[in-house]
Biopython code that builds the backbone (N, CA, C, O; Angstrom):
import numpy as np
from Bio.PDB.StructureBuilder import StructureBuilder

atoms = [
    (1, "MET", "N", (-3.994, -15.269, 10.538)),
    (1, "MET", "CA", (-4.239, -13.621, 9.874)),
    (1, "MET", "C", (-5.723, -13.470, 10.147)),
    (1, "MET", "O", (-6.577, -14.352, 10.062)),
    (2, "LYS", "N", (-5.898, -12.084, 10.522)),
    (2, "LYS", "CA", (-6.869, -11.247, 10.512)),
    (2, "LYS", "C", (-7.249, -10.655, 9.280)),
    (2, "LYS", "O", (-6.552, -10.217, 8.365)),
    (3, "ARG", "N", (-9.172, -10.759, 9.500)),
    (3, "ARG", "CA", (-9.237, -10.003, 7.868)),
    (3, "ARG", "C", (-10.236, -8.968, 8.422)),
    (3, "ARG", "O", (-10.992, -9.197, 9.367)),
    (4, "ILE", "N", (-10.159, -7.688, 7.672)),
    (4, "ILE", "CA", (-10.404, -6.168, 7.779)),
    (4, "ILE", "C", (-10.559, -5.706, 6.882)),
    (4, "ILE", "O", (-9.944, -6.169, 5.922)),
    (5, "SER", "N", (-11.257, -4.798, 6.711)),
    (5, "SER", "CA", (-12.077, -3.775, 5.804)),
    (5, "SER", "C", (-10.843, -3.455, 4.619)),
    (5, "SER", "O", (-9.671, -3.770, 4.823)),
    (6, "PRO", "N", (-11.293, -2.808, 3.409)),
    (6, "PRO", "CA", (-10.719, -1.841, 2.953)),
    (6, "PRO", "C", (-9.934, -0.052, 3.333)),
    (6, "PRO", "O", (-8.822, 0.421, 3.099)),
    (7, "GLY", "N", (-11.091, 0.460, 3.952)),
    (7, "GLY", "CA", (-11.267, 1.069, 5.054)),
    (7, "GLY", "C", (-9.912, 1.505, 6.355)),
    (7, "GLY", "O", (-9.112, 2.418, 6.561)),
    (8, "HIS", "N", (-10.363, 0.058, 7.040)),
    (8, "HIS", "CA", (-9.465, -0.233, 7.933)),
    (8, "HIS", "C", (-8.060, -0.333, 7.753)),
    (8, "HIS", "O", (-7.314, 0.099, 8.631)),
    (9, "ALA", "N", (-7.528, -0.949, 6.528)),
    (9, "ALA", "CA", (-6.584, -1.356, 5.956)),
    (9, "ALA", "C", (-5.864, 0.626, 5.744)),
    (9, "ALA", "O", (-4.695, 1.010, 5.749)),
    (10, "ALA", "N", (-6.676, 1.130, 5.644)),
    (10, "ALA", "CA", (-6.160, 2.309, 4.670)),
    (10, "ALA", "C", (-5.730, 2.951, 6.353)),
    (10, "ALA", "O", (-4.620, 3.016, 6.881)),
    (11, "LEU", "N", (-6.758, 3.263, 6.757)),
    (11, "LEU", "CA", (-6.238, 4.136, 8.259)),
    (11, "LEU", "C", (-5.257, 3.300, 8.873)),
    (11, "LEU", "O", (-4.347, 4.075, 9.169)),
    (12, "MET", "N", (-4.931, 2.127, 9.235)),
    (12, "MET", "CA", (-3.903, 1.288, 9.970)),
    (12, "MET", "C", (-2.392, 1.811, 8.674)),
    (12, "MET", "O", (-1.266, 1.892, 9.165)),
    (13, "ILE", "N", (-2.503, 1.997, 7.707)),
    (13, "ILE", "CA", (-1.337, 2.594, 6.660)),
    (13, "ILE", "C", (-1.048, 4.346, 7.221)),
    (13, "ILE", "O", (0.017, 4.904, 7.483)),
    (14, "SER", "N", (-2.235, 4.785, 7.256)),
    (14, "SER", "CA", (-1.933, 6.144, 7.131)),
    (14, "SER", "C", (-1.308, 6.269, 8.357)),
    (14, "SER", "O", (-0.186, 6.771, 8.304)),
    (15, "GLN", "N", (-1.886, 5.828, 9.882)),
    (15, "GLN", "CA", (-0.924, 5.545, 10.927)),
    (15, "GLN", "C", (0.501, 5.599, 11.023)),
    (15, "GLN", "O", (0.968, 6.185, 12.000)),
    (16, "LEU", "N", (1.268, 5.097, 10.190)),
    (16, "LEU", "CA", (2.508, 4.548, 10.256)),
    (16, "LEU", "C", (3.070, 5.540, 10.393)),
    (16, "LEU", "O", (2.600, 6.441, 9.699)),
    (17, "PRO", "N", (4.234, 5.922, 11.236)),
    (17, "PRO", "CA", (5.026, 6.992, 11.219)),
    (17, "PRO", "C", (5.727, 7.361, 9.703)),
    (17, "PRO", "O", (5.881, 6.409, 8.938)),
    (18, "ARG", "N", (6.061, 8.424, 9.352)),
    (18, "ARG", "CA", (6.134, 9.114, 7.660)),
    (18, "ARG", "C", (8.033, 8.444, 7.900)),
    (18, "ARG", "O", (8.689, 8.309, 8.933)),
    (19, "ASN", "N", (8.373, 8.181, 6.515)),
    (19, "ASN", "CA", (9.419, 8.140, 6.539)),
    (19, "ASN", "C", (10.474, 7.179, 7.967)),
    (19, "ASN", "O", (11.589, 7.484, 8.390)),
    (20, "GLY", "N", (9.395, 5.771, 8.471)),
    (20, "GLY", "CA", (10.072, 5.122, 9.443)),
    (20, "GLY", "C", (9.761, 3.312, 9.374)),
    (20, "GLY", "O", (10.539, 2.438, 8.991)),
    (21, "GLN", "N", (8.483, 3.182, 9.843)),
    (21, "GLN", "CA", (8.179, 2.168, 9.776)),
    (21, "GLN", "C", (8.111, 0.916, 8.823)),
    (21, "GLN", "O", (7.110, 1.034, 8.116)),
    (22, "LEU", "N", (8.677, -0.026, 8.593)),
    (22, "LEU", "CA", (8.550, -0.911, 7.506)),
    (22, "LEU", "C", (7.174, -1.856, 7.116)),
    (22, "LEU", "O", (7.142, -2.572, 8.116)),
    (23, "PHE", "N", (6.330, -2.175, 6.496)),
    (23, "PHE", "CA", (5.142, -2.679, 6.594)),
    (23, "PHE", "C", (5.462, -3.258, 4.878)),
    (23, "PHE", "O", (6.197, -2.665, 4.088)),
    (24, "SER", "N", (4.693, -4.561, 4.583)),
    (24, "SER", "CA", (4.639, -5.193, 2.852)),
    (24, "SER", "C", (3.106, -5.036, 2.931)),
    (24, "SER", "O", (2.205, -4.898, 3.758)),
    (25, "CYS", "N", (3.322, -5.134, 1.590)),
    (25, "CYS", "CA", (1.660, -5.294, 1.693)),
    (25, "CYS", "C", (1.610, -6.021, 0.056)),
    (25, "CYS", "O", (2.729, -6.118, -0.448)),
    (26, "LYS", "N", (0.491, -6.512, -0.771)),
    (26, "LYS", "CA", (0.125, -7.481, -1.839)),
    (26, "LYS", "C", (-0.949, -6.526, -2.640)),
    (26, "LYS", "O", (-2.033, -6.424, -2.065)),
    (27, "TRP", "N", (-0.829, -5.901, -3.725)),
    (27, "TRP", "CA", (-1.858, -5.541, -4.475)),
    (27, "TRP", "C", (-2.037, -5.912, -5.771)),
    (27, "TRP", "O", (-1.272, -6.743, -6.261)),
    (28, "ILE", "N", (-3.217, -5.274, -6.625)),
    (28, "ILE", "CA", (-3.190, -5.800, -7.848)),
    (28, "ILE", "C", (-2.966, -4.547, -8.469)),
    (28, "ILE", "O", (-3.256, -3.453, -7.986)),
    (29, "LYS", "N", (-2.478, -4.747, -9.475)),
    (29, "LYS", "CA", (-2.199, -3.789, -10.356)),
    (29, "LYS", "C", (-3.080, -3.541, -11.514)),
    (29, "LYS", "O", (-3.654, -4.481, -12.063)),
    (30, "LYS", "N", (-3.262, -1.879, -12.056)),
    (30, "LYS", "CA", (-4.372, -2.023, -13.113)),
    (30, "LYS", "C", (-4.378, -2.637, -14.274)),
    (30, "LYS", "O", (-5.440, -2.540, -14.889)),
    (31, "ASN", "N", (-3.425, -3.316, -14.838)),
    (31, "ASN", "CA", (-3.170, -4.512, -15.480)),
    (31, "ASN", "C", (-3.614, -5.748, -15.347)),
    (31, "ASN", "O", (-3.620, -6.678, -16.154)),
    (32, "GLY", "N", (-4.136, -5.646, -13.816)),
    (32, "GLY", "CA", (-4.553, -7.404, -13.287)),
    (32, "GLY", "C", (-3.417, -8.124, -12.580)),
    (32, "GLY", "O", (-3.671, -9.102, -11.876)),
    (33, "GLU", "N", (-1.652, -7.496, -12.804)),
    (33, "GLU", "CA", (-0.682, -8.094, -12.168)),
    (33, "GLU", "C", (-0.701, -8.004, -10.549)),
    (33, "GLU", "O", (-0.916, -6.952, -9.948)),
    (34, "VAL", "N", (-0.497, -9.015, -10.043)),
    (34, "VAL", "CA", (-0.401, -9.123, -8.706)),
    (34, "VAL", "C", (1.497, -8.908, -8.690)),
    (34, "VAL", "O", (2.379, -9.287, -9.462)),
    (35, "ARG", "N", (1.506, -8.057, -7.308)),
    (35, "ARG", "CA", (2.248, -7.115, -6.477)),
    (35, "ARG", "C", (2.461, -7.674, -5.605)),
    (35, "ARG", "O", (1.568, -8.283, -5.015)),
    (36, "PHE", "N", (3.939, -7.673, -5.135)),
    (36, "PHE", "CA", (4.251, -7.270, -2.900)),
    (36, "PHE", "C", (5.577, -6.425, -3.226)),
    (36, "PHE", "O", (6.147, -5.972, -4.219)),
    (37, "GLY", "N", (5.785, -6.477, -1.548)),
    (37, "GLY", "CA", (6.847, -5.926, -1.803)),
    (37, "GLY", "C", (7.008, -5.120, -0.437)),
    (37, "GLY", "O", (5.981, -5.230, 0.232)),
    (38, "THR", "N", (7.854, -4.448, 0.096)),
    (38, "THR", "CA", (8.331, -4.019, 1.331)),
    (38, "THR", "C", (8.577, -2.328, 0.962)),
    (38, "THR", "O", (9.221, -1.832, 0.037)),
    (39, "PHE", "N", (7.762, -1.635, 2.115)),
    (39, "PHE", "CA", (7.874, -0.147, 2.003)),
    (39, "PHE", "C", (7.768, 0.908, 3.137)),
    (39, "PHE", "O", (7.528, 0.442, 4.251)),
    (40, "ARG", "N", (7.858, 1.775, 3.071)),
    (40, "ARG", "CA", (8.032, 2.579, 4.147)),
    (40, "ARG", "C", (7.233, 3.561, 3.080)),
    (40, "ARG", "O", (7.238, 3.491, 1.851)),
    (41, "LEU", "N", (6.376, 4.725, 4.152)),
    (41, "LEU", "CA", (5.508, 5.395, 3.770)),
    (41, "LEU", "C", (6.392, 6.768, 3.437)),
    (41, "LEU", "O", (7.237, 6.932, 4.317)),
    (42, "ALA", "N", (6.417, 7.456, 2.750)),
    (42, "ALA", "CA", (6.769, 8.301, 2.223)),
    (42, "ALA", "C", (6.211, 9.626, 2.692)),
    (42, "ALA", "O", (4.992, 9.692, 2.851)),
    (43, "GLU", "N", (6.992, 10.734, 2.941)),
    (43, "GLU", "CA", (6.380, 11.892, 3.167)),
    (43, "GLU", "C", (5.550, 12.750, 1.948)),
    (43, "GLU", "O", (4.408, 13.197, 1.833)),
    (44, "THR", "N", (6.985, 12.720, 0.963)),
    (44, "THR", "CA", (6.553, 13.180, -0.211)),
    (44, "THR", "C", (7.212, 12.642, -1.386)),
    (44, "THR", "O", (8.329, 12.131, -1.312)),
    (45, "MET", "N", (6.436, 12.758, -2.665)),
    (45, "MET", "CA", (7.512, 12.069, -3.272)),
    (45, "MET", "C", (8.879, 13.107, -4.023)),
    (45, "MET", "O", (8.623, 14.270, -4.334)),
    (46, "SER", "N", (10.086, 12.606, -4.215)),
    (46, "SER", "CA", (10.919, 13.686, -4.055)),
    (46, "SER", "C", (11.251, 14.364, -5.785)),
    (46, "SER", "O", (11.263, 13.691, -6.816)),
    (47, "LYS", "N", (11.420, 15.400, -5.703)),
    (47, "LYS", "CA", (11.479, 16.467, -7.342)),
    (47, "LYS", "C", (12.004, 15.652, -8.253)),
    (47, "LYS", "O", (13.007, 14.960, -8.076)),
    (48, "ASP", "N", (11.148, 15.727, -9.548)),
    (48, "ASP", "CA", (11.771, 15.024, -10.547)),
    (48, "ASP", "C", (12.968, 16.156, -11.435)),
    (48, "ASP", "O", (13.167, 17.370, -11.375)),
    (49, "LYS", "N", (13.383, 15.392, -11.977)),
    (49, "LYS", "CA", (14.672, 16.341, -12.924)),
    (49, "LYS", "C", (14.406, 17.534, -13.368)),
    (49, "LYS", "O", (15.185, 18.174, -14.074)),
    (50, "THR", "N", (13.078, 18.006, -12.923)),
    (50, "THR", "CA", (12.829, 19.612, -14.041)),
    (50, "THR", "C", (13.093, 20.148, -11.974)),
    (50, "THR", "O", (13.514, 21.278, -11.727)),
    (51, "GLY", "N", (12.871, 19.463, -11.168)),
    (51, "GLY", "CA", (12.763, 20.330, -10.017)),
    (51, "GLY", "C", (11.249, 20.610, -9.377)),
    (51, "GLY", "O", (10.972, 21.301, -8.397)),
    (52, "GLU", "N", (10.371, 19.862, -10.234)),
    (52, "GLU", "CA", (9.205, 19.990, -9.617)),
    (52, "GLU", "C", (8.804, 19.150, -8.930)),
    (52, "GLU", "O", (9.718, 18.337, -9.063)),
    (53, "GLY", "N", (7.921, 18.572, -8.086)),
    (53, "GLY", "CA", (7.224, 17.739, -7.384)),
    (53, "GLY", "C", (5.865, 17.260, -8.685)),
    (53, "GLY", "O", (5.743, 17.413, -9.900)),
    (54, "LEU", "N", (5.088, 16.669, -7.641)),
    (54, "LEU", "CA", (3.616, 16.110, -8.532)),
    (54, "LEU", "C", (2.959, 17.340, -8.633)),
    (54, "LEU", "O", (3.115, 18.363, -7.966)),
    (55, "LYS", "N", (1.967, 17.021, -9.852)),
    (55, "LYS", "CA", (1.049, 18.487, -10.297)),
    (55, "LYS", "C", (-0.396, 17.984, -9.931)),
    (55, "LYS", "O", (-1.463, 18.350, -10.425)),
    (56, "PHE", "N", (-0.076, 16.682, -8.548)),
    (56, "PHE", "CA", (-1.664, 16.318, -8.651)),
    (56, "PHE", "C", (-1.299, 15.704, -6.486)),
    (56, "PHE", "O", (-0.301, 15.210, -5.961)),
    (57, "ASP", "N", (-2.428, 16.029, -6.010)),
    (57, "ASP", "CA", (-2.579, 15.287, -4.729)),
    (57, "ASP", "C", (-2.963, 13.807, -4.722)),
    (57, "ASP", "O", (-4.164, 13.538, -4.724)),
    (58, "PRO", "N", (-1.848, 12.588, -4.714)),
    (58, "PRO", "CA", (-2.416, 11.560, -4.706)),
    (58, "PRO", "C", (-3.242, 10.859, -3.781)),
    (58, "PRO", "O", (-3.715, 9.753, -4.043)),
    (59, "THR", "N", (-3.438, 11.479, -2.678)),
    (59, "THR", "CA", (-4.679, 11.211, -1.511)),
    (59, "THR", "C", (-6.133, 11.079, -2.390)),
    (59, "THR", "O", (-7.014, 10.219, -2.399)),
    (60, "LYS", "N", (-5.955, 12.279, -3.078)),
    (60, "LYS", "CA", (-7.390, 12.582, -3.887)),
    (60, "LYS", "C", (-7.652, 11.499, -4.668)),
    (60, "LYS", "O", (-8.776, 11.308, -5.134)),
    (61, "LYS", "N", (-6.837, 10.855, -4.837)),
    (61, "LYS", "CA", (-7.257, 9.695, -6.314)),
    (61, "LYS", "C", (-7.095, 8.472, -5.526)),
    (61, "LYS", "O", (-6.957, 7.422, -6.153)),
    (62, "GLY", "N", (-7.091, 8.451, -4.419)),
    (62, "GLY", "CA", (-6.938, 6.831, -3.819)),
    (62, "GLY", "C", (-5.046, 6.172, -3.551)),
    (62, "GLY", "O", (-4.499, 5.157, -3.122)),
    (63, "LEU", "N", (-4.682, 7.399, -4.077)),
    (63, "LEU", "CA", (-3.225, 6.143, -3.927)),
    (63, "LEU", "C", (-2.065, 6.819, -2.706)),
    (63, "LEU", "O", (-2.024, 7.904, -2.126)),
    (64, "LEU", "N", (-1.307, 5.748, -2.670)),
    (64, "LEU", "CA", (-0.671, 5.731, -1.365)),
    (64, "LEU", "C", (1.125, 5.724, -1.863)),
    (64, "LEU", "O", (1.601, 4.620, -2.124)),
    (65, "VAL", "N", (2.070, 7.007, -1.976)),
    (65, "VAL", "CA", (2.820, 7.464, -2.150)),
    (65, "VAL", "C", (4.030, 6.411, -0.990)),
    (65, "VAL", "O", (3.944, 6.681, 0.208)),
    (66, "VAL", "N", (4.989, 5.379, -1.376)),
    (66, "VAL", "CA", (6.022, 4.578, -0.664)),
    (66, "VAL", "C", (6.898, 4.750, -1.231)),
    (66, "VAL", "O", (7.004, 5.155, -2.389)),
    (67, "TYR", "N", (8.026, 4.333, -0.153)),
    (67, "TYR", "CA", (9.439, 4.167, -0.701)),
    (67, "TYR", "C", (9.702, 2.703, -0.663)),
    (67, "TYR", "O", (9.893, 1.930, 0.275)),
    (68, "ASP", "N", (9.653, 2.529, -2.080)),
    (68, "ASP", "CA", (10.057, 0.692, -2.067)),
    (68, "ASP", "C", (11.446, 0.511, -1.638)),
    (68, "ASP", "O", (12.364, 0.992, -2.302)),
    (69, "THR", "N", (11.730, -0.413, -0.148)),
    (69, "THR", "CA", (12.981, -0.428, -0.013)),
    (69, "THR", "C", (13.831, -1.689, -0.617)),
    (69, "THR", "O", (14.972, -1.932, -0.224)),
    (70, "ARG", "N", (13.318, -2.281, -1.376)),
    (70, "ARG", "CA", (14.094, -3.348, -2.121)),
    (70, "ARG", "C", (14.649, -2.135, -3.385)),
    (70, "ARG", "O", (15.788, -1.693, -3.231)),
    (71, "LYS", "N", (13.912, -1.688, -4.470)),
    (71, "LYS", "CA", (14.188, -0.913, -5.377)),
    (71, "LYS", "C", (14.753, 0.227, -5.279)),
    (71, "LYS", "O", (15.390, 0.688, -6.226)),
    (72, "LYS", "N", (14.601, 0.945, -3.993)),
    (72, "LYS", "CA", (15.092, 2.004, -3.810)),
    (72, "LYS", "C", (14.675, 3.080, -4.657)),
    (72, "LYS", "O", (15.387, 3.514, -5.562)),
    (73, "ALA", "N", (13.317, 3.603, -4.331)),
    (73, "ALA", "CA", (12.475, 4.499, -5.790)),
    (73, "ALA", "C", (10.934, 4.173, -5.041)),
    (73, "ALA", "O", (10.433, 3.255, -4.392)),
    (74, "TYR", "N", (10.453, 5.763, -5.652)),
    (74, "TYR", "CA", (9.528, 5.843, -4.641)),
    (74, "TYR", "C", (8.252, 5.252, -5.818)),
    (74, "TYR", "O", (8.290, 5.490, -7.025)),
    (75, "ARG", "N", (7.177, 4.454, -5.118)),
    (75, "ARG", "CA", (6.243, 3.947, -5.861)),
    (75, "ARG", "C", (4.555, 4.478, -5.471)),
    (75, "ARG", "O", (4.463, 5.183, -4.466)),
    (76, "MET", "N", (3.533, 4.226, -6.070)),
    (76, "MET", "CA", (2.055, 4.374, -5.936)),
    (76, "MET", "C", (1.330, 3.562, -6.112)),
    (76, "MET", "O", (0.880, 3.421, -7.249)),
    (77, "ILE", "N", (0.934, 2.721, -5.082)),
    (77, "ILE", "CA", (0.236, 1.857, -4.728)),
    (77, "ILE", "C", (-1.585, 2.610, -4.648)),
    (77, "ILE", "O", (-2.015, 3.270, -3.701)),
    (78, "THR", "N", (-2.170, 2.340, -5.608)),
    (78, "THR", "CA", (-3.775, 2.102, -5.353)),
    (78, "THR", "C", (-4.253, 1.471, -4.193)),
    (78, "THR", "O", (-3.965, 0.303, -3.927)),
    (79, "VAL", "N", (-5.070, 2.281, -3.385)),
    (79, "VAL", "CA", (-5.155, 1.654, -1.601)),
    (79, "VAL", "C", (-6.443, 1.097, -1.809)),
    (79, "VAL", "O", (-6.868, 0.604, -0.765)),
    (80, "SER", "N", (-7.182, 0.998, -2.718)),
    (80, "SER", "CA", (-8.551, 0.014, -2.954)),
    (80, "SER", "C", (-8.089, -1.333, -3.323)),
    (80, "SER", "O", (-8.714, -2.298, -2.884)),
    (81, "THR", "N", (-7.041, -1.512, -4.098)),
    (81, "THR", "CA", (-6.422, -2.928, -4.747)),
    (81, "THR", "C", (-4.970, -3.419, -3.414)),
    (81, "THR", "O", (-3.980, -4.109, -3.658)),
    (82, "ILE", "N", (-5.209, -3.011, -2.571)),
    (82, "ILE", "CA", (-4.193, -3.706, -1.532)),
    (82, "ILE", "C", (-5.488, -5.134, -1.230)),
    (82, "ILE", "O", (-6.703, -5.292, -1.108)),
    (83, "VAL", "N", (-4.244, -5.888, -1.229)),
    (83, "VAL", "CA", (-5.344, -7.690, -1.032)),
    (83, "VAL", "C", (-4.271, -8.096, 0.446)),
    (83, "VAL", "O", (-4.807, -8.440, 1.499)),
    (84, "GLU", "N", (-3.314, -8.030, 0.365)),
    (84, "GLU", "CA", (-2.938, -8.400, 1.829)),
    (84, "GLU", "C", (-1.896, -7.164, 2.289)),
    (84, "GLU", "O", (-1.641, -6.301, 1.449)),
    (85, "MET", "N", (-1.247, -7.076, 3.737)),
    (85, "MET", "CA", (-0.747, -6.631, 4.213)),
    (85, "MET", "C", (0.376, -7.117, 5.441)),
    (85, "MET", "O", (0.035, -8.225, 5.855)),
    (86, "LYS", "N", (1.594, -6.614, 6.127)),
    (86, "LYS", "CA", (1.795, -6.902, 7.083)),
    (86, "LYS", "C", (2.717, -5.962, 8.247)),
    (86, "LYS", "O", (3.884, -5.575, 8.185)),
    (87, "ILE", "N", (1.730, -5.788, 9.257)),
    (87, "ILE", "CA", (2.547, -4.618, 9.631)),
    (87, "ILE", "C", (2.771, -5.378, 11.297)),
    (87, "ILE", "O", (1.926, -6.054, 11.886)),
    (88, "ASP", "N", (4.343, -4.972, 11.855)),
    (88, "ASP", "CA", (4.586, -5.440, 13.370)),
    (88, "ASP", "C", (4.298, -7.033, 13.012)),
    (88, "ASP", "O", (3.237, -7.434, 13.490)),
    (89, "ARG", "N", (4.723, -7.584, 12.585)),
    (89, "ARG", "CA", (4.662, -8.932, 12.073)),
    (89, "ARG", "C", (3.260, -9.875, 12.356)),
    (89, "ARG", "O", (3.162, -11.076, 12.605)),
    (90, "GLU", "N", (2.015, -8.602, 12.179)),
    (90, "GLU", "CA", (0.766, -9.220, 12.124)),
    (90, "GLU", "C", (0.169, -9.010, 10.817)),
    (90, "GLU", "O", (0.024, -7.937, 10.232)),
    (91, "GLU", "N", (-0.234, -10.442, 10.350)),
    (91, "GLU", "CA", (-0.718, -10.343, 8.985)),
    (91, "GLU", "C", (-2.371, -9.893, 8.643)),
    (91, "GLU", "O", (-3.230, -9.960, 9.522)),
    (92, "TYR", "N", (-2.508, -9.681, 8.002)),
    (92, "TYR", "CA", (-4.168, -8.325, 7.580)),
    (92, "TYR", "C", (-4.215, -9.295, 6.240)),
    (92, "TYR", "O", (-3.164, -9.628, 5.691)),
    (93, "LEU", "N", (-5.385, -9.684, 5.799)),
    (93, "LEU", "CA", (-6.149, -10.227, 4.780)),
    (93, "LEU", "C", (-7.636, -9.233, 4.944)),
    (93, "LEU", "O", (-8.585, -9.257, 5.728)),
    (94, "ILE", "N", (-7.159, -8.164, 3.460)),
    (94, "ILE", "CA", (-8.282, -7.027, 2.879)),
    (94, "ILE", "C", (-9.332, -8.054, 2.771)),
    (94, "ILE", "O", (-9.108, -9.086, 2.139)),
    (95, "VAL", "N", (-10.539, -7.825, 3.386)),
    (95, "VAL", "CA", (-11.898, -8.474, 2.610)),
    (95, "VAL", "C", (-12.660, -7.168, 1.886)),
    (95, "VAL", "O", (-12.315, -6.026, 2.191)),
    (96, "ARG", "N", (-13.811, -7.438, 0.819)),
    (96, "ARG", "CA", (-13.925, -6.320, -0.009)),
    (96, "ARG", "C", (-15.964, -6.698, 0.628)),
    (96, "ARG", "O", (-16.844, -5.941, 0.220)),
    (97, "ASP", "N", (-16.201, -7.492, 1.259)),
    (97, "ASP", "CA", (-18.041, -7.449, 1.488)),
    (97, "ASP", "C", (-18.009, -7.705, 2.977)),
    (97, "ASP", "O", (-17.168, -7.893, 3.856)),
    (98, "SER", "N", (-19.451, -7.616, 2.834)),
    (98, "SER", "CA", (-19.837, -7.831, 4.719)),
    (98, "SER", "C", (-19.593, -8.905, 5.006)),
    (98, "SER", "O", (-19.121, -9.081, 6.130)),
    (99, "THR", "N", (-19.790, -9.973, 4.197)),
    (99, "THR", "CA", (-19.539, -11.574, 4.772)),
    (99, "THR", "C", (-18.366, -11.675, 5.030)),
    (99, "THR", "O", (-18.088, -12.721, 5.617)),
    (100, "LEU", "N", (-17.218, -10.740, 4.751)),
    (100, "LEU", "CA", (-15.967, -11.018, 5.020)),
    (100, "LEU", "C", (-15.251, -12.464, 4.472)),
    (100, "LEU", "O", (-14.458, -13.254, 4.985)),
    (101, "GLN", "N", (-15.926, -12.394, 3.202)),
    (101, "GLN", "CA", (-15.257, -13.148, 2.203)),
    (101, "GLN", "C", (-13.881, -12.756, 1.340)),
    (101, "GLN", "O", (-13.952, -12.067, 0.323)),
    (102, "PRO", "N", (-12.763, -13.216, 1.804)),
    (102, "PRO", "CA", (-11.205, -12.908, 0.936)),
    (102, "PRO", "C", (-11.461, -13.118, 0.035)),
    (102, "PRO", "O", (-12.277, -13.984, -0.283)),
    (103, "ILE", "N", (-10.747, -12.274, -0.830)),
    (103, "ILE", "CA", (-10.376, -12.312, -2.305)),
    (103, "ILE", "C", (-9.204, -13.106, -2.648)),
    (103, "ILE", "O", (-8.056, -12.725, -2.424)),
    (104, "PRO", "N", (-9.584, -14.492, -3.330)),
    (104, "PRO", "CA", (-8.561, -15.473, -3.713)),
    (104, "PRO", "C", (-7.179, -14.760, -4.230)),
    (104, "PRO", "O", (-7.099, -14.073, -5.247)),
    (105, "ALA", "N", (-6.118, -15.055, -3.339)),
    (105, "ALA", "CA", (-4.533, -14.786, -4.331)),
    (105, "ALA", "C", (-3.772, -15.362, -3.192)),
    (105, "ALA", "O", (-4.036, -15.335, -1.990)),
    (106, "GLU", "N", (-2.565, -15.996, -3.957)),
    (106, "GLU", "CA", (-1.419, -16.459, -3.013)),
    (106, "GLU", "C", (-1.166, -15.513, -2.467)),
    (106, "GLU", "O", (-1.414, -14.360, -2.819)),
    (107, "SER", "N", (-0.394, -16.048, -1.097)),
    (107, "SER", "CA", (0.298, -14.812, -0.199)),
    (107, "SER", "C", (1.767, -15.353, -0.485)),
    (107, "SER", "O", (2.277, -16.416, -0.838)),
    (108, "PRO", "N", (2.316, -13.651, -0.043)),
    (108, "PRO", "CA", (3.919, -13.182, -0.594)),
    (108, "PRO", "C", (4.801, -13.465, 0.623)),
    (108, "PRO", "O", (5.992, -13.777, 0.614)),
    (109, "PHE", "N", (3.804, -13.260, 1.911)),
    (109, "PHE", "CA", (4.508, -13.537, 3.021)),
    (109, "PHE", "C", (4.756, -14.879, 3.529)),
    (109, "PHE", "O", (5.414, -15.038, 4.557)),
]
sb = StructureBuilder()
sb.init_structure("model")
sb.init_model(0)
sb.init_chain("A")
sb.init_seg("    ")
for serial, (resi, resn, name, xyz) in enumerate(atoms, 1):
    if name == "N":
        sb.init_residue(resn, " ", resi, " ")
    sb.init_atom(name, np.array(xyz, "f"), 0.0, 1.0, " ", f" {name:<3s}", serial, name[0])
structure = sb.get_structure()
């Protein structure tokens, strides 16, 4: 498993083709719960029942708009809380400090 910084992880995800290549990631929700899933990078969220889209720009808030392939729904993941990810069968551990010490968490992969 390769160790990378959060900035490098965000860059790698942003370079994936929209509505195309699958990737998996594990992140920590605001309530402290650890979640993981397999996603496609979404172009935009679909319109809600009122026919309107989002009223804010998710990238300005550090959010990643993805399509959950298991639940068949759009989700938002806070980029700064991603702990691990897997792209092209390559696993990455996201580390938060200059000494590259990983955040302890069990692996879903």
